[in-house]
Biopython code that builds the backbone (N, CA, C, O; Angstrom):
import numpy as np
from Bio.PDB.StructureBuilder import StructureBuilder

atoms = [
    (1, "MET", "N", (1.000, -1.430, -0.208)),
    (1, "MET", "CA", (-0.199, -0.031, -0.441)),
    (1, "MET", "C", (1.120, 1.410, -0.303)),
    (1, "MET", "O", (1.148, 2.478, -0.914)),
    (2, "LYS", "N", (1.804, 1.013, 0.444)),
    (2, "LYS", "CA", (3.096, 2.514, 0.914)),
    (2, "LYS", "C", (3.491, 2.399, -0.659)),
    (2, "LYS", "O", (3.926, 3.450, -1.128)),
    (3, "ASN", "N", (3.444, 1.761, -1.174)),
    (3, "ASN", "CA", (4.366, 1.536, -2.765)),
    (3, "ASN", "C", (3.353, 2.598, -3.417)),
    (3, "ASN", "O", (3.659, 3.729, -3.794)),
    (4, "MET", "N", (1.794, 1.865, -3.486)),
    (4, "MET", "CA", (0.858, 2.438, -4.249)),
    (4, "MET", "C", (0.874, 3.958, -3.640)),
    (4, "MET", "O", (1.336, 4.693, -4.513)),
    (5, "MET", "N", (0.460, 4.868, -2.188)),
    (5, "MET", "CA", (0.270, 5.972, -2.145)),
    (5, "MET", "C", (2.132, 6.825, -3.258)),
    (5, "MET", "O", (2.252, 7.860, -3.913)),
    (6, "GLN", "N", (3.090, 5.763, -2.937)),
    (6, "GLN", "CA", (4.106, 7.247, -3.542)),
    (6, "GLN", "C", (4.099, 6.785, -4.751)),
    (6, "GLN", "O", (4.862, 7.478, -5.424)),
    (7, "PHE", "N", (3.463, 5.688, -5.572)),
    (7, "PHE", "CA", (3.274, 6.114, -6.834)),
    (7, "PHE", "C", (2.074, 7.191, -6.970)),
    (7, "PHE", "O", (2.201, 7.789, -8.039)),
    (8, "LEU", "N", (1.296, 7.495, -6.459)),
    (8, "LEU", "CA", (0.685, 8.484, -6.791)),
    (8, "LEU", "C", (0.918, 9.473, -6.080)),
    (8, "LEU", "O", (-0.057, 10.201, -6.266)),
    (9, "GLN", "N", (1.584, 9.959, -5.389)),
    (9, "GLN", "CA", (2.160, 11.096, -5.628)),
    (9, "GLN", "C", (3.340, 12.052, -6.323)),
    (9, "GLN", "O", (3.516, 13.221, -6.665)),
    (10, "ASP", "N", (3.930, 10.948, -6.304)),
    (10, "ASP", "CA", (4.714, 10.837, -7.832)),
    (10, "ASP", "C", (3.673, 11.525, -9.557)),
    (10, "ASP", "O", (3.767, 12.601, -10.146)),
    (11, "VAL", "N", (2.953, 10.525, -9.782)),
    (11, "VAL", "CA", (1.394, 11.264, -10.692)),
    (11, "VAL", "C", (1.434, 12.207, -10.623)),
    (11, "VAL", "O", (1.586, 12.999, -11.553)),
    (12, "LYS", "N", (1.248, 12.562, -8.931)),
    (12, "LYS", "CA", (0.889, 14.222, -8.633)),
    (12, "LYS", "C", (1.452, 15.705, -9.257)),
    (12, "LYS", "O", (1.009, 16.766, -9.697)),
    (13, "ILE", "N", (2.865, 14.954, -8.953)),
    (13, "ILE", "CA", (4.063, 15.986, -8.831)),
    (13, "ILE", "C", (4.468, 16.194, -10.656)),
    (13, "ILE", "O", (4.754, 17.260, -11.201)),
    (14, "GLU", "N", (4.354, 14.467, -11.482)),
    (14, "GLU", "CA", (4.460, 14.845, -12.820)),
    (14, "GLU", "C", (3.403, 15.318, -13.251)),
    (14, "GLU", "O", (3.629, 16.073, -14.197)),
    (15, "MET", "N", (2.036, 15.205, -12.929)),
    (15, "MET", "CA", (1.365, 15.982, -13.144)),
    (15, "MET", "C", (1.359, 17.335, -13.838)),
    (15, "MET", "O", (0.816, 17.740, -14.866)),
    (16, "THR", "N", (2.425, 18.092, -12.610)),
    (16, "THR", "CA", (2.449, 19.451, -12.551)),
    (16, "THR", "C", (3.155, 20.328, -13.920)),
    (16, "THR", "O", (2.974, 21.389, -14.518)),
    (17, "LYS", "N", (4.141, 19.030, -13.973)),
    (17, "LYS", "CA", (5.163, 19.217, -14.825)),
    (17, "LYS", "C", (4.548, 19.568, -16.449)),
    (17, "LYS", "O", (5.215, 20.228, -17.246)),
    (18, "VAL", "N", (3.013, 18.943, -16.817)),
    (18, "VAL", "CA", (3.015, 18.682, -17.974)),
    (18, "VAL", "C", (2.557, 20.358, -18.517)),
    (18, "VAL", "O", (2.174, 21.327, -17.861)),
    (19, "VAL", "N", (2.731, 20.223, -19.613)),
    (19, "VAL", "CA", (2.588, 21.711, -20.318)),
    (19, "VAL", "C", (1.688, 21.255, -21.486)),
    (19, "VAL", "O", (2.012, 20.816, -22.590)),
    (20, "TRP", "N", (0.285, 21.510, -20.865)),
    (20, "TRP", "CA", (-0.869, 21.195, -21.511)),
    (20, "TRP", "C", (-1.458, 22.033, -22.693)),
    (20, "TRP", "O", (-1.766, 23.196, -22.432)),
    (21, "PRO", "N", (-1.681, 21.490, -24.182)),
    (21, "PRO", "CA", (-1.800, 22.228, -24.868)),
    (21, "PRO", "C", (-2.992, 23.201, -24.994)),
    (21, "PRO", "O", (-4.076, 23.121, -24.415)),
    (22, "LYS", "N", (-2.571, 24.129, -25.863)),
    (22, "LYS", "CA", (-3.812, 25.338, -25.491)),
    (22, "LYS", "C", (-4.514, 24.966, -25.813)),
    (22, "LYS", "O", (-4.566, 23.751, -26.003)),
    (23, "PHE", "N", (-5.805, 26.038, -26.161)),
    (23, "PHE", "CA", (-7.159, 25.592, -26.517)),
    (23, "PHE", "C", (-6.849, 25.335, -28.321)),
    (23, "PHE", "O", (-6.727, 24.196, -28.771)),
    (24, "ASP", "N", (-6.753, 26.608, -29.221)),
    (24, "ASP", "CA", (-6.737, 26.221, -30.392)),
    (24, "ASP", "C", (-5.748, 25.499, -30.932)),
    (24, "ASP", "O", (-5.950, 25.175, -32.102)),
    (25, "GLU", "N", (-4.047, 24.899, -30.118)),
    (25, "GLU", "CA", (-3.639, 23.770, -30.790)),
    (25, "GLU", "C", (-4.477, 22.412, -30.738)),
    (25, "GLU", "O", (-4.322, 21.541, -31.594)),
    (26, "PHE", "N", (-5.708, 22.242, -29.285)),
    (26, "PHE", "CA", (-5.973, 21.615, -29.243)),
    (26, "PHE", "C", (-7.104, 21.150, -30.360)),
    (26, "PHE", "O", (-7.279, 20.034, -30.849)),
    (27, "ILE", "N", (-7.826, 22.417, -30.601)),
    (27, "ILE", "CA", (-9.058, 22.427, -31.656)),
    (27, "ILE", "C", (-8.161, 21.917, -33.131)),
    (27, "ILE", "O", (-8.748, 21.280, -34.006)),
    (28, "GLY", "N", (-6.878, 22.242, -33.243)),
    (28, "GLY", "CA", (-6.567, 21.810, -34.574)),
    (28, "GLY", "C", (-5.813, 20.471, -34.924)),
    (28, "GLY", "O", (-5.822, 19.809, -35.962)),
    (29, "SER", "N", (-5.175, 20.290, -33.760)),
    (29, "SER", "CA", (-4.307, 18.835, -33.797)),
    (29, "SER", "C", (-6.026, 17.683, -33.721)),
    (29, "SER", "O", (-6.102, 16.654, -34.392)),
    (30, "THR", "N", (-6.632, 17.933, -33.241)),
    (30, "THR", "CA", (-7.889, 16.652, -33.049)),
    (30, "THR", "C", (-8.555, 16.969, -34.722)),
    (30, "THR", "O", (-8.628, 15.946, -35.404)),
    (31, "ILE", "N", (-9.224, 18.809, -35.690)),
    (31, "ILE", "CA", (-9.363, 18.454, -36.608)),
    (31, "ILE", "C", (-8.074, 17.521, -38.069)),
    (31, "ILE", "O", (-8.585, 16.902, -39.003)),
    (32, "ILE", "N", (-7.060, 17.600, -37.975)),
    (32, "ILE", "CA", (-6.290, 16.434, -38.404)),
    (32, "ILE", "C", (-6.231, 15.811, -38.224)),
    (32, "ILE", "O", (-6.019, 15.195, -39.268)),
    (33, "VAL", "N", (-6.257, 14.602, -36.761)),
    (33, "VAL", "CA", (-6.851, 13.863, -36.838)),
    (33, "VAL", "C", (-8.059, 12.904, -37.244)),
    (33, "VAL", "O", (-8.122, 11.714, -37.553)),
    (34, "LEU", "N", (-9.020, 13.964, -37.105)),
    (34, "LEU", "CA", (-10.101, 13.400, -37.691)),
    (34, "LEU", "C", (-10.569, 12.834, -38.864)),
    (34, "LEU", "O", (-11.109, 11.763, -39.138)),
    (35, "VAL", "N", (-9.905, 14.766, -40.098)),
    (35, "VAL", "CA", (-9.206, 14.296, -41.287)),
    (35, "VAL", "C", (-9.392, 13.009, -41.851)),
    (35, "VAL", "O", (-10.262, 12.382, -42.456)),
    (36, "LEU", "N", (-7.543, 12.764, -41.160)),
    (36, "LEU", "CA", (-6.584, 11.490, -41.567)),
    (36, "LEU", "C", (-7.526, 10.330, -41.632)),
    (36, "LEU", "O", (-7.787, 9.611, -42.597)),
    (37, "VAL", "N", (-7.996, 10.293, -40.372)),
    (37, "VAL", "CA", (-9.179, 9.396, -39.892)),
    (37, "VAL", "C", (-10.145, 9.497, -40.594)),
    (37, "VAL", "O", (-9.778, 8.960, -41.639)),
    (38, "CYS", "N", (-10.817, 9.719, -40.683)),
    (38, "CYS", "CA", (-12.021, 10.242, -42.374)),
    (38, "CYS", "C", (-11.199, 9.358, -43.376)),
    (38, "CYS", "O", (-11.463, 8.158, -43.457)),
    (39, "ALA", "N", (-10.089, 9.986, -44.233)),
    (39, "ALA", "CA", (-9.168, 9.976, -45.415)),
    (39, "ALA", "C", (-8.746, 8.327, -45.261)),
    (39, "ALA", "O", (-8.625, 7.660, -46.288)),
    (40, "PHE", "N", (-8.544, 7.752, -44.011)),
    (40, "PHE", "CA", (-7.460, 6.233, -44.133)),
    (40, "PHE", "C", (-9.228, 5.500, -44.069)),
    (40, "PHE", "O", (-9.117, 4.835, -45.099)),
    (41, "ALA", "N", (-10.006, 5.338, -43.808)),
    (41, "ALA", "CA", (-11.342, 5.180, -43.713)),
    (41, "ALA", "C", (-12.008, 5.254, -45.318)),
    (41, "ALA", "O", (-12.563, 4.342, -45.931)),
    (42, "ILE", "N", (-11.839, 6.170, -45.608)),
    (42, "ILE", "CA", (-12.553, 6.080, -47.080)),
    (42, "ILE", "C", (-11.510, 5.887, -48.476)),
    (42, "ILE", "O", (-12.130, 5.839, -49.538)),
    (43, "TYR", "N", (-9.813, 5.758, -48.590)),
    (43, "TYR", "CA", (-9.069, 4.851, -48.813)),
    (43, "TYR", "C", (-9.089, 3.581, -48.545)),
    (43, "TYR", "O", (-8.647, 2.922, -49.486)),
    (44, "LEU", "N", (-9.503, 2.806, -47.421)),
    (44, "LEU", "CA", (-9.510, 1.398, -46.964)),
    (44, "LEU", "C", (-11.102, 0.713, -47.552)),
    (44, "LEU", "O", (-11.324, -0.438, -47.929)),
    (45, "GLY", "N", (-11.993, 1.810, -47.467)),
    (45, "GLY", "CA", (-13.080, 1.132, -48.023)),
    (45, "GLY", "C", (-13.434, 0.719, -49.289)),
    (45, "GLY", "O", (-14.173, -0.214, -49.602)),
    (46, "SER", "N", (-12.707, 1.676, -50.146)),
    (46, "SER", "CA", (-12.809, 1.312, -51.516)),
    (46, "SER", "C", (-11.816, 0.899, -52.068)),
    (46, "SER", "O", (-11.692, 0.975, -53.291)),
    (47, "ILE", "N", (-11.226, 0.562, -51.561)),
    (47, "ILE", "CA", (-9.836, -0.754, -51.792)),
    (47, "ILE", "C", (-10.743, -1.737, -51.407)),
    (47, "ILE", "O", (-10.731, -2.505, -52.369)),
    (48, "ASP", "N", (-11.753, -2.310, -50.342)),
    (48, "ASP", "CA", (-12.107, -3.412, -49.864)),
    (48, "ASP", "C", (-13.131, -3.249, -51.364)),
    (48, "ASP", "O", (-12.751, -3.893, -52.342)),
    (49, "PHE", "N", (-14.332, -2.438, -51.491)),
    (49, "PHE", "CA", (-15.031, -2.371, -52.293)),
    (49, "PHE", "C", (-14.122, -3.050, -53.521)),
    (49, "PHE", "O", (-14.282, -4.210, -53.902)),
    (50, "VAL", "N", (-13.093, -2.075, -54.097)),
    (50, "VAL", "CA", (-12.437, -3.083, -55.509)),
    (50, "VAL", "C", (-12.025, -4.447, -55.450)),
    (50, "VAL", "O", (-12.664, -5.191, -56.195)),
    (51, "PHE", "N", (-11.210, -4.926, -54.824)),
    (51, "PHE", "CA", (-11.195, -6.065, -53.998)),
    (51, "PHE", "C", (-12.280, -7.300, -53.858)),
    (51, "PHE", "O", (-12.067, -8.462, -54.205)),
    (52, "SER", "N", (-13.605, -6.738, -53.215)),
    (52, "SER", "CA", (-14.279, -7.633, -52.854)),
    (52, "SER", "C", (-15.162, -7.654, -54.600)),
    (52, "SER", "O", (-15.484, -8.764, -55.024)),
    (53, "LYS", "N", (-15.385, -6.778, -55.209)),
    (53, "LYS", "CA", (-15.855, -6.534, -56.712)),
    (53, "LYS", "C", (-15.153, -7.659, -57.747)),
    (53, "LYS", "O", (-15.731, -8.142, -58.721)),
    (54, "PHE", "N", (-13.746, -7.976, -57.313)),
    (54, "PHE", "CA", (-13.244, -8.191, -58.212)),
    (54, "PHE", "C", (-12.725, -9.823, -57.870)),
    (54, "PHE", "O", (-12.232, -10.585, -58.701)),
    (55, "ALA", "N", (-12.974, -10.119, -56.450)),
    (55, "ALA", "CA", (-13.511, -11.761, -56.141)),
    (55, "ALA", "C", (-14.887, -11.998, -56.710)),
    (55, "ALA", "O", (-15.250, -12.907, -57.457)),
    (56, "ARG", "N", (-15.360, -11.313, -56.364)),
    (56, "ARG", "CA", (-16.828, -11.271, -57.084)),
    (56, "ARG", "C", (-16.706, -11.953, -58.596)),
    (56, "ARG", "O", (-17.122, -13.030, -59.023)),
    (57, "TYR", "N", (-16.108, -11.086, -59.105)),
    (57, "TYR", "CA", (-16.075, -11.311, -60.988)),
    (57, "TYR", "C", (-14.954, -12.876, -60.625)),
    (57, "TYR", "O", (-15.190, -14.027, -60.995)),
    (58, "ILE", "N", (-14.294, -12.608, -60.177)),
    (58, "ILE", "CA", (-13.501, -13.706, -60.657)),
    (58, "ILE", "C", (-14.053, -15.296, -59.911)),
    (58, "ILE", "O", (-13.566, -16.232, -60.545)),
    (59, "PHE", "N", (-14.595, -15.582, -59.191)),
    (59, "PHE", "CA", (-15.494, -16.205, -58.723)),
    (59, "PHE", "C", (-16.516, -16.291, -59.356)),
    (59, "PHE", "O", (-16.820, -17.483, -59.323)),
    (60, "LYS", "N", (-17.333, -15.676, -59.992)),
    (60, "LYS", "CA", (-18.368, -15.439, -61.314)),
    (60, "LYS", "C", (-17.802, -16.117, -62.856)),
    (60, "LYS", "O", (-18.434, -16.660, -63.763)),
    (61, "LEU", "N", (-16.503, -15.851, -62.715)),
    (61, "LEU", "CA", (-16.295, -16.175, -63.958)),
    (61, "LEU", "C", (-15.972, -17.548, -63.963)),
    (61, "LEU", "O", (-16.215, -18.190, -64.985)),
    (62, "TYR", "N", (-15.350, -18.224, -62.765)),
    (62, "TYR", "CA", (-14.736, -19.341, -63.185)),
    (62, "TYR", "C", (-16.040, -20.741, -62.474)),
    (62, "TYR", "O", (-15.941, -21.968, -62.467)),
    (63, "GLY", "N", (-17.252, -19.734, -61.920)),
    (63, "GLY", "CA", (-18.014, -20.515, -61.048)),
    (63, "GLY", "C", (-18.432, -21.207, -60.159)),
    (63, "GLY", "O", (-19.247, -22.128, -60.100)),
    (64, "GLY", "N", (-17.615, -20.536, -59.241)),
    (64, "GLY", "CA", (-17.220, -20.636, -57.521)),
    (64, "GLY", "C", (-18.473, -20.301, -56.613)),
    (64, "GLY", "O", (-18.738, -20.982, -55.623)),
    (65, "TYR", "N", (-19.373, -19.000, -57.086)),
    (65, "TYR", "CA", (-20.016, -18.239, -56.145)),
    (65, "TYR", "C", (-21.664, -18.113, -56.833)),
    (65, "TYR", "O", (-22.535, -17.480, -56.236)),
]
sb = StructureBuilder()
sb.init_structure("model")
sb.init_model(0)
sb.init_chain("A")
sb.init_seg("    ")
for serial, (resi, resn, name, xyz) in enumerate(atoms, 1):
    if name == "N":
        sb.init_residue(resn, " ", resi, " ")
    sb.init_atom(name, np.array(xyz, "f"), 0.0, 1.0, " ", f" {name:<3s}", serial, name[0])
structure = sb.get_structure()
């Protein structure tokens, strides 16, 4: 239990040393992350769509589906 209390005290001390981002930086970073996540989702979704169409075509061509 003593180690746990020491750990929590150390965490409290370290949290006072943290330099938190300003609100504008926070919003800017959040927007960048959201845009990149959406872009990757669209990219991966389109690749999945193309490959699934290609696979269906191949299966239909060779009588598998």
